N, C-alpha and C positions, 0 to 999 in steps of 0.2 A: 824868195821874196813873196809875201802874201799879196793876193790880188783882190781888190774890192770892186763891186759893181754898185754904184749909187744911183737909185731910181727916185728922182724927185723933180717935179715940174717947177719948183722955185729955184731959179738959176743961182740966186745968192746962197741958198742952203747947199746946193750941189757943189758950188765952187768952194765954199768954206770947208765942207767935208773932204773934198779932194785935196785941198791944201793941207788939212790936218793929216790925212793919210800920207801925203808926201813927207811931212815933217816926222812922221812915225816910221819912215822907211818902207812904206807900203805902196804898191801900185794901185791906181784907181782909175776907173772909167765912169763917166756919168752919162745918163740918159734921162729923158724927161717923161717918157710914157712906158707903160707896161709892154706895149708892142715892140718898142725899141729894145727893151730889155730882153725880150724873147729872141730877137735877132742876134744880139750879143751872146746870149747863152748858147745859141747854136754854133757859134765860133769856138766855144770852150767855156768851161765852168770856172767861175771865180771861187775864191776861198770863203767869201762872205758877201752877202747882199744886204745893203741898207735900203729899205723899201718904204716909201711914203704910202699912206693909205689913200689919201685924196689925190687922184691922178686924172688927167683927161681920159675920156672914153672908158677904160677899164680901171676899176679901183684896185688898190694894192691887195686887199684881202682876197678878191677873186683871182688876181694874178698869181697868188702864192701857189695854187694848184699846178699851174703850167710851169712855174719856176721849178718846183720840185720834180715834175715830170721830166723837164729838160736837164736838170742838174742834180738829180738824186737828192741826197740829204744835205745839200749846201745850207749852212746856217743863214737864217734871215733875221735881221734886226728890223722890226717894224717901227716906223716913226709916225706920230700923229699928234696934231693939236686937239683932236677929238678923243678925249680920254675917258669915255664912259665905260663902265664895267663890261657891258655887252661887247663892245668893240675889242677890248683887251682880251676877254675870254675867247672870242672868235679867232683872234690872231694866234693865240696859243693853241687852240684846237686845230688850227690849220698848219701848225708846225713851226711857229715863230720860236727862235732861240731866245729872243728878248724883245721887250717893248720899250721904246724910247719916247717919252712925252715931250712934245714941243711946247714952249720953247725950251731949249736945252743949252748947257754950256759945252764948250769944246772939251773940257776936262771930263764931263760926264760921258761924252761920246768916246773919247780916248779910252777911258776905263772900261766901258762896255765892249768896245772892239777888242781890247786885249783879253778881257775875260772870256768873250765868246771864242776867240781864236785859240785860247788855252784849252777850252772844253771841246773844241773840234780841231784837233791838231791837223796841220796840213802835211801832205807828203810832197816834198819838193820835186820828186820825180814825176808826179802826176799834175803838178801845177801848170796851167796853161798861161803863158805870158799874155799881157794885154795886147790888143791889136797893134798899137803903135810900136811894140817891141818885137813883133814877129817878123821873121824873114820873108 
């Protein structure tokens, strides 16, 4: 089962994305800051990160460097309501697998998650279960 890490300080967005992941048969953990994401990543790498750009303290674009350092080439879908060309280009330069413009529909997210996971296949032997499923 693929495992997602959702990083967004909007609890409504995080909850909706986690519920979508659950309906897709995926495990999901949610955090609201980049720093919380780093702690989760030290426990094990997810198969996909959904990362908002506007976060408290450290923004998502800055956090991408640490996420890649902690989790290697884990694909990151960057999410933002700020859709200027400079932001989008910066996200891709820093290794984003995709950019998701807010507001979005759950079908758009579902499709993008499936596409991203297809382009970055997971090895079930190396997948770390989410914390609530670990022994």
